[in-house]
Backbone as a chain_set.jsonl record, in Angstrom:
{"seq": "XXXXXXXXXXXXXXXXXXXXXXXXXXXXXXXXXXXXXXXXXXXXXXXXXXXXXXXXXXXXXXXXXXXXXXXXXXXXXXXXXXXXXXXXXXXXXXXXXXXXXXXXXXXXXXXXXXXXXXXXXXXXXXXXXXX", "coords": {"N": [[115.24, 37.503, -7.195], [114.46, 37.282, -3.846], [115.493, 39.6, -1.251], [117.268, 38.943, 1.834], [115.931, 39.908, 4.814], [117.645, 42.164, 6.737], [118.797, 41.665, 10.041], [116.504, 40.408, 10.791], [116.441, 37.939, 12.037], [117.442, 36.854, 15.104], [120.126, 35.357, 16.452], [120.782, 33.497, 19.43], [123.056, 34.599, 22.09], [126.266, 33.027, 22.618], [126.694, 30.782, 25.224], [128.648, 30.964, 28.211], [130.823, 30.089, 30.954], [132.688, 31.811, 31.83], [133.33, 34.627, 33.487], [134.905, 36.843, 32.902], [134.418, 38.098, 30.461], [132.143, 39.735, 31.001], [133.189, 41.389, 33.042], [135.083, 42.781, 31.448], [133.434, 44.049, 29.657], [131.892, 45.713, 31.35], [133.945, 47.341, 32.221], [134.423, 48.794, 29.884], [132.33, 50.452, 29.619], [130.672, 53.689, 30.046], [132.08, 55.74, 32.528], [130.357, 56.79, 34.53], [128.385, 54.824, 34.585], [129.542, 52.463, 35.422], [129.696, 51.743, 38.104], [126.993, 51.218, 38.754], [126.437, 49.112, 36.924], [128.335, 47.179, 37.845], [127.399, 46.689, 40.433], [124.837, 45.667, 39.838], [125.681, 43.389, 38.501], [127.039, 42.04, 40.524], [124.879, 41.498, 42.285], [123.203, 39.81, 40.69], [124.947, 37.622, 40.469], [125.217, 36.827, 43.107], [122.691, 36.151, 43.73], [121.598, 34.264, 41.913], [122.32, 30.983, 41.391], [124.784, 29.124, 39.38], [125.103, 30.594, 37.17], [125.419, 31.581, 33.607], [127.216, 33.369, 31.198], [127.311, 35.938, 28.671], [128.249, 38.28, 26.111], [126.824, 40.247, 23.851], [125.791, 42.188, 20.995], [126.393, 44.539, 22.239], [125.537, 44.279, 24.809], [125.065, 42.74, 28.01], [124.397, 39.367, 28.911], [122.755, 37.112, 31.001], [122.282, 33.846, 32.112], [120.752, 30.582, 32.867], [121.216, 27.097, 32.589], [118.859, 25.534, 32.67], [116.805, 27.33, 32.059], [117.535, 28.986, 29.99], [118.471, 32.205, 28.577], [118.001, 34.669, 30.882], [118.186, 37.241, 31.881], [118.944, 40.354, 30.512], [121.259, 42.91, 30.291], [121.271, 46.245, 29.623], [123.026, 48.962, 28.777], [122.715, 52.575, 28.947], [122.878, 56.142, 28.342], [122.309, 57.354, 30.889], [121.355, 55.443, 32.497], [120.738, 52.013, 33.266], [119.097, 49.341, 31.752], [117.477, 46.748, 33.085], [116.579, 43.898, 31.794], [114.147, 41.584, 31.829], [113.887, 38.556, 30.511], [111.731, 36.732, 30.543], [109.875, 38.127, 31.816], [107.109, 38.828, 31.566], [105.758, 36.757, 32.509], [106.047, 36.734, 35.19], [104.721, 36.951, 38.613], [104.129, 39.473, 39.573], [104.754, 41.554, 37.122], [107.648, 43.454, 36.03], [107.361, 47.054, 35.404], [107.784, 48.206, 32.829], [107.754, 47.773, 29.247], [105.71, 46.239, 27.154], [105.245, 44.439, 25.157], [105.479, 41.267, 23.781], [107.322, 38.798, 25.752], [109.171, 40.081, 27.333], [110.035, 42.224, 30.004], [111.045, 45.206, 31.73], [113.074, 47.188, 33.871], [114.29, 50.414, 34.654], [117.45, 51.374, 36.016], [118.949, 53.756, 37.756], [120.861, 54.42, 39.659], [123.265, 53.068, 41.96], [122.079, 52.624, 44.38], [119.421, 52.036, 43.66], [119.573, 49.362, 43.009], [119.294, 48.015, 45.361], [116.577, 47.842, 45.824], [113.631, 46.323, 46.992], [111.791, 45.331, 45.133], [113.219, 44.972, 42.763], [115.086, 43.051, 43.61], [113.288, 40.935, 44.169], [112.322, 40.407, 41.491], [114.656, 39.531, 40.234], [115.132, 37.143, 41.732], [112.82, 35.737, 40.907], [113.204, 35.64, 38.117], [115.152, 33.676, 38.054], [113.837, 31.382, 38.255], [112.187, 31.259, 35.957], [111.416, 30.532, 32.692], [113.346, 31.918, 30.128], [114.797, 33.268, 27.23]], "CA": [[115.561, 36.744, -5.955], [114.128, 38.193, -2.722], [116.6, 39.795, -0.321], [117.026, 38.586, 3.271], [115.763, 41.131, 5.709], [118.749, 42.254, 7.714], [118.388, 41.777, 11.399], [115.147, 39.75, 11.11], [116.642, 36.718, 12.819], [118.55, 37.071, 16.147], [120.684, 34.105, 17.055], [121.109, 33.826, 20.843], [124.514, 34.616, 22.346], [126.896, 31.708, 23.011], [126.868, 30.737, 26.729], [129.9, 30.614, 28.734], [130.87, 30.194, 32.427], [133.768, 32.761, 32.063], [132.85, 35.947, 33.886], [135.822, 37.883, 32.536], [133.852, 38.849, 29.412], [131.24, 40.629, 31.616], [134.062, 42.345, 33.64], [135.69, 43.625, 30.438], [132.281, 44.803, 29.086], [131.637, 46.725, 32.371], [135.05, 48.291, 32.19], [134.345, 49.537, 28.668], [131.178, 51.383, 29.623], [130.869, 55.07, 30.58], [132.492, 55.725, 33.942], [129.208, 56.941, 35.412], [127.477, 53.612, 34.704], [130.302, 51.284, 35.824], [129.321, 51.39, 39.545], [125.653, 50.646, 38.649], [126.572, 47.802, 36.326], [129.082, 46.293, 38.766], [126.496, 46.379, 41.567], [123.859, 44.733, 39.29], [126.314, 42.121, 38.187], [127.272, 41.305, 41.821], [123.634, 41.052, 42.735], [122.862, 38.713, 39.905], [125.738, 36.48, 40.814], [124.883, 36.435, 44.485], [121.238, 35.713, 43.821], [121.262, 33.104, 41.009], [123.384, 30.019, 41.268], [125.018, 28.461, 38.197], [124.936, 31.55, 36.003], [126.257, 31.508, 32.463], [127.422, 34.778, 30.77], [127.646, 36.341, 27.33], [128.251, 39.674, 25.733], [126.498, 40.302, 22.372], [124.915, 43.375, 20.675], [126.756, 45.605, 23.247], [124.675, 44.02, 26.047], [125.459, 41.526, 28.739], [123.338, 38.361, 29.096], [122.884, 36.113, 32.095], [121.336, 32.649, 31.932], [120.943, 29.317, 33.547], [120.91, 26.067, 31.665], [117.45, 25.087, 32.794], [115.754, 28.317, 31.635], [118.031, 29.744, 28.965], [118.849, 33.581, 28.871], [116.852, 35.144, 31.707], [118.402, 38.621, 32.11], [119.691, 41.108, 29.63], [121.626, 44.177, 30.881], [121.479, 47.216, 28.499], [123.474, 50.291, 29.216], [122.344, 53.754, 28.22], [123.672, 57.306, 28.839], [122.089, 57.803, 32.388], [120.708, 54.379, 33.27], [120.886, 50.674, 32.698], [117.831, 48.583, 31.803], [117.561, 45.287, 33.496], [115.556, 43.381, 30.956], [113.785, 40.169, 32.301], [113.379, 37.942, 29.191], [110.505, 36.037, 30.758], [109.28, 38.961, 32.826], [105.691, 38.855, 31.493], [105.28, 35.412, 33.277], [106.159, 36.934, 36.667], [103.484, 37.165, 39.338], [103.997, 40.93, 39.435], [105.888, 41.832, 36.205], [108.233, 44.819, 35.989], [106.387, 48.003, 34.833], [108.124, 48.629, 31.489], [107.781, 46.859, 28.204], [104.517, 45.62, 27.09], [105.11, 43.603, 23.932], [106.19, 39.955, 23.888], [107.484, 38.283, 27.112], [110.107, 40.84, 28.126], [109.677, 43.397, 30.869], [112.229, 45.805, 32.223], [113.131, 48.258, 34.77], [115.513, 51.331, 34.578], [118.215, 51.542, 37.148], [119.706, 54.992, 37.484], [121.862, 54.497, 40.708], [123.601, 51.802, 42.629], [121.09, 52.409, 45.447], [118.223, 51.372, 43.014], [119.749, 47.885, 43.02], [118.856, 47.43, 46.631], [115.143, 47.884, 45.913], [113.035, 44.879, 47.125], [111.103, 44.846, 43.959], [114.181, 44.431, 41.869], [115.535, 41.771, 44.142], [112.309, 39.919, 43.916], [112.282, 40.112, 40.054], [115.954, 38.8, 39.97], [114.916, 35.788, 42.161], [111.812, 35.176, 40.058], [113.881, 35.352, 36.835], [115.959, 32.36, 38.15], [112.83, 30.315, 38.209], [111.238, 31.431, 34.858], [111.994, 30.377, 31.42], [113.655, 33.172, 29.387], [114.965, 33.151, 25.8]], "C": [[115.259, 37.663, -4.84], [115.371, 38.37, -1.825], [116.205, 39.362, 1.087], [116.884, 39.867, 3.956], [116.877, 41.091, 6.773], [118.248, 42.448, 9.073], [117.079, 41.076, 11.755], [115.271, 38.551, 12.039], [117.811, 36.98, 13.841], [118.929, 35.716, 16.708], [121.089, 34.456, 18.481], [122.611, 33.973, 20.981], [125.0, 33.211, 22.792], [127.193, 31.772, 24.548], [128.256, 30.361, 27.098], [129.948, 30.817, 30.237], [131.975, 31.238, 32.796], [133.218, 34.198, 32.301], [133.655, 37.117, 33.396], [135.241, 38.72, 31.346], [132.943, 39.958, 29.924], [132.036, 41.762, 32.278], [134.625, 43.286, 32.6], [134.532, 44.549, 29.805], [131.967, 45.956, 30.073], [132.653, 47.839, 32.349], [135.014, 49.225, 31.015], [133.174, 50.471, 28.588], [131.481, 52.701, 30.242], [131.193, 54.994, 32.055], [131.278, 55.917, 34.911], [128.283, 55.685, 35.574], [128.163, 52.451, 35.298], [129.927, 50.828, 37.188], [127.92, 50.731, 39.507], [125.706, 49.209, 38.071], [127.258, 46.83, 37.148], [128.167, 45.824, 39.891], [125.374, 45.406, 41.022], [124.426, 43.375, 39.099], [126.542, 41.3, 39.482], [126.007, 40.719, 42.404], [123.115, 39.831, 41.983], [123.614, 37.436, 40.319], [125.518, 35.886, 42.231], [123.516, 35.793, 44.603], [120.984, 34.435, 43.028], [122.482, 32.199, 40.891], [123.557, 29.453, 39.864], [124.838, 29.341, 36.969], [125.942, 31.302, 34.864], [126.261, 32.903, 31.945], [127.671, 34.848, 29.272], [127.523, 37.844, 27.114], [127.915, 39.575, 24.189], [125.611, 41.536, 22.163], [125.218, 44.442, 21.61], [125.931, 45.458, 24.5], [125.247, 42.738, 26.682], [124.177, 40.624, 29.02], [123.702, 37.381, 30.229], [121.797, 35.026, 31.967], [121.69, 31.595, 32.839], [120.495, 28.192, 32.568], [119.455, 25.55, 31.666], [116.449, 26.015, 32.124], [116.331, 29.194, 30.568], [118.465, 31.216, 29.455], [117.723, 34.198, 29.652], [116.973, 36.616, 31.981], [119.249, 39.278, 31.119], [119.979, 42.542, 30.29], [121.985, 45.138, 29.729], [121.806, 48.571, 29.022], [122.976, 51.413, 28.29], [123.027, 54.89, 28.871], [123.498, 57.493, 30.332], [121.464, 56.65, 33.067], [121.138, 53.108, 32.557], [119.473, 50.02, 32.843], [118.097, 47.114, 32.214], [116.32, 44.6, 32.906], [115.351, 41.895, 31.396], [113.146, 39.49, 31.074], [112.172, 37.141, 29.328], [109.614, 36.839, 31.782], [107.715, 39.021, 32.792], [105.038, 37.741, 32.254], [105.316, 35.633, 34.75], [104.861, 37.239, 37.358], [103.167, 38.648, 39.299], [105.119, 41.402, 38.5], [106.455, 43.245, 36.355], [107.385, 45.798, 35.156], [106.636, 48.311, 33.376], [108.206, 47.618, 30.507], [106.506, 46.1, 28.137], [104.238, 44.658, 25.882], [105.962, 42.342, 24.15], [106.302, 39.538, 25.421], [108.392, 39.157, 27.94], [109.452, 41.993, 28.865], [111.008, 43.881, 31.486], [112.059, 46.907, 33.197], [114.406, 49.124, 34.515], [116.149, 51.474, 35.917], [119.103, 52.763, 36.887], [120.761, 55.208, 38.623], [122.105, 53.151, 41.336], [122.663, 51.528, 43.732], [119.747, 51.737, 44.895], [118.401, 49.884, 43.032], [119.284, 47.211, 44.248], [117.343, 47.44, 46.779], [114.591, 46.471, 46.055], [112.374, 44.437, 45.953], [112.132, 44.28, 42.925], [114.788, 43.094, 42.332], [114.532, 40.716, 44.0], [112.176, 39.492, 42.445], [113.529, 39.273, 39.655], [115.676, 37.338, 40.434], [113.883, 35.113, 41.321], [112.355, 34.81, 38.634], [114.709, 33.983, 36.895], [115.049, 31.183, 38.054], [111.929, 30.289, 36.927], [112.036, 31.244, 33.584], [112.196, 31.693, 30.685], [113.678, 32.945, 27.837], [115.945, 32.06, 25.585]], "O": [[115.762, 38.786, -4.854], [116.177, 37.455, -1.657], [115.041, 39.396, 1.485], [117.63, 40.815, 3.713], [117.015, 40.152, 7.557], [117.373, 43.283, 9.305], [116.613, 41.151, 12.892], [114.323, 38.193, 12.739], [118.95, 37.273, 13.475], [118.131, 35.037, 17.354], [121.647, 35.521, 18.745], [123.364, 33.535, 20.112], [124.233, 32.371, 23.264], [127.845, 32.689, 25.046], [128.939, 29.582, 26.434], [129.194, 31.635, 30.763], [132.164, 31.511, 33.981], [132.715, 34.849, 31.386], [133.193, 38.257, 33.445], [135.537, 39.91, 31.237], [132.952, 41.045, 29.347], [131.678, 42.932, 32.144], [134.65, 44.495, 32.832], [134.776, 45.715, 29.493], [131.792, 47.089, 29.626], [132.352, 49.03, 32.435], [135.516, 50.345, 31.108], [133.023, 51.206, 27.612], [132.496, 52.823, 30.928], [130.576, 54.198, 32.762], [131.205, 55.281, 35.962], [127.541, 55.541, 36.546], [127.493, 51.49, 35.673], [129.842, 49.623, 37.428], [127.716, 49.74, 40.208], [125.135, 48.262, 38.613], [126.822, 45.679, 37.185], [128.185, 44.645, 40.247], [125.025, 44.44, 41.699], [123.827, 42.356, 39.444], [126.292, 40.097, 39.545], [126.011, 39.614, 42.947], [122.626, 38.895, 42.616], [123.038, 36.361, 40.49], [125.617, 34.685, 42.482], [123.259, 34.986, 45.497], [120.199, 33.597, 43.471], [123.526, 32.59, 40.369], [122.55, 29.3, 39.174], [124.471, 28.88, 35.888], [127.086, 30.897, 35.07], [125.311, 33.624, 32.251], [128.191, 33.901, 28.681], [126.81, 38.555, 27.821], [128.612, 38.934, 23.402], [124.798, 41.887, 23.018], [124.34, 45.28, 21.814], [125.661, 46.447, 25.182], [125.793, 41.844, 26.035], [123.086, 41.113, 29.312], [124.836, 36.916, 30.344], [120.613, 35.283, 31.751], [122.722, 31.615, 33.509], [119.522, 28.346, 31.831], [118.952, 25.167, 30.609], [115.388, 25.581, 31.674], [115.649, 30.155, 30.214], [118.782, 31.392, 30.631], [116.595, 34.26, 29.162], [115.96, 37.241, 32.297], [120.325, 38.734, 30.872], [119.07, 43.231, 30.752], [122.901, 44.863, 28.955], [120.977, 49.247, 29.631], [122.835, 51.25, 27.078], [123.713, 54.686, 29.872], [124.487, 57.776, 31.008], [121.032, 56.833, 34.205], [121.758, 53.093, 31.494], [118.796, 50.132, 33.865], [118.924, 46.42, 31.622], [115.207, 44.7, 33.421], [116.275, 41.084, 31.333], [112.029, 39.813, 30.67], [111.556, 36.843, 28.305], [108.759, 36.287, 32.475], [107.077, 39.233, 33.823], [103.858, 37.818, 32.597], [104.723, 34.872, 35.514], [103.951, 37.759, 36.713], [102.031, 39.029, 39.016], [106.25, 41.629, 38.929], [105.733, 44.142, 36.789], [106.719, 45.334, 34.23], [105.67, 48.677, 32.707], [108.72, 46.551, 30.843], [106.237, 45.331, 29.06], [103.125, 44.173, 25.681], [107.074, 42.426, 24.671], [105.455, 39.909, 26.233], [108.405, 39.011, 29.162], [108.489, 42.617, 28.421], [111.936, 43.108, 31.723], [110.982, 47.492, 33.316], [115.466, 48.585, 34.197], [115.439, 51.683, 36.9], [119.888, 52.797, 35.94], [121.517, 56.173, 38.512], [121.288, 52.234, 41.262], [122.417, 50.365, 44.055], [119.077, 50.989, 45.607], [117.394, 49.175, 43.069], [118.924, 46.033, 44.248], [116.864, 47.05, 47.844], [115.006, 45.549, 45.353], [112.346, 43.231, 45.707], [111.902, 43.236, 42.313], [114.968, 42.16, 41.551], [114.929, 39.588, 43.707], [111.937, 38.314, 42.181], [113.419, 38.389, 38.805], [115.929, 36.398, 39.681], [114.066, 33.932, 41.026], [111.98, 33.787, 38.061], [114.891, 33.297, 35.89], [115.502, 30.071, 37.785], [111.043, 29.443, 36.805], [113.158, 31.727, 33.434], [111.275, 32.508, 30.633], [112.697, 32.491, 27.248], [116.277, 31.744, 24.443]]}, "num_chains": 1, "name": "protein.A"}
């Protein structure tokens, strides 16, 4: 009998309107990243109306009912990756990630969040089908 390949199928996170899961997730990250993650979270919520939230695989997900999960926030030791799940479909896609439909950008400081490119990609994610 063949074995099932572990991790071969990824079920999407369960959507919820409760932002407290994201707040707890940010609180549990390394202190040096908390300011960056908080600023990104505030920017997503201010830019995209009707967001739903989830935490799965140690990452935060942001979505809208009409387009599914549109942004994944992945923390690392010195940066956070903002993964646009439909980023390949953007007019000017983010520079990183060349396989599939995802594209991402590394954010290493709270000031990086203010970049006009990042703001444009967040706005475009709200109008683009994700996962």
